[in-house]
N, C-alpha and C positions, 0 to 999 in steps of 0.2 A: 076349386074342383073337389067335390066330395067323393068318397069311395064306398064305404060300407053303408048300405041303406039304413040299418038301424042306428049306426053311429052318427050318421049325418042327416037324418031325416029333417031336422029343423035347424041344424047348426052348420055354419060354414066350415070348410076344412081348415085344419090348423096348418101353420107353416111346415111342420114336420111331415104331415100327411101329403101336402102338395109336393114337397121335396122328394118324398118316396115314390110318388106316382106320376109326376109331370111328364117325364120322358116316355113312360108307358102310355099315357093318355095321348100324347102327341103321335106316338108310333102306331098304336092300335085303334084309336078312336078319333082320328082328326076331324071327321065329318060331324061328330056329335058336339064338338066344342063350339060355342061356350055354354051349351045347355047342360048344367050340372047333373040333372036327373038322367039325361041320355048318356052322359059319360059314365055315370055310376052303373047303369044297366049294361052298357057295352063292356065295361071292365069286369062285371060279374060274369058275363057270358064268356069272356076270354081269360078267366082267372088262371088257367093253366099256362098261359103265355106271358104272364106278368113276371117282373123281376121279383126276387125273394122279398125284398123290403116292401114293395107295393102289394104283393100277395098277402103278406101279414097284415097290412093296413086294411085291405079290402075284406079280409076274413075276420077282422076285428081282434087280431092277436096283439 
């Protein structure tokens, strides 16, 4: 599951990125799984509701 569009455009998510965002993806974007691009878009739309670690990942920090 990828997060930041520029960070993950062609690369799969790292284990650290998955760990940071898996729970948020399951909670906020369950209908978009397993489509990585849809999950990324969903999480971008809901960035204010993400956990701090996932928010940092999505925002490329």
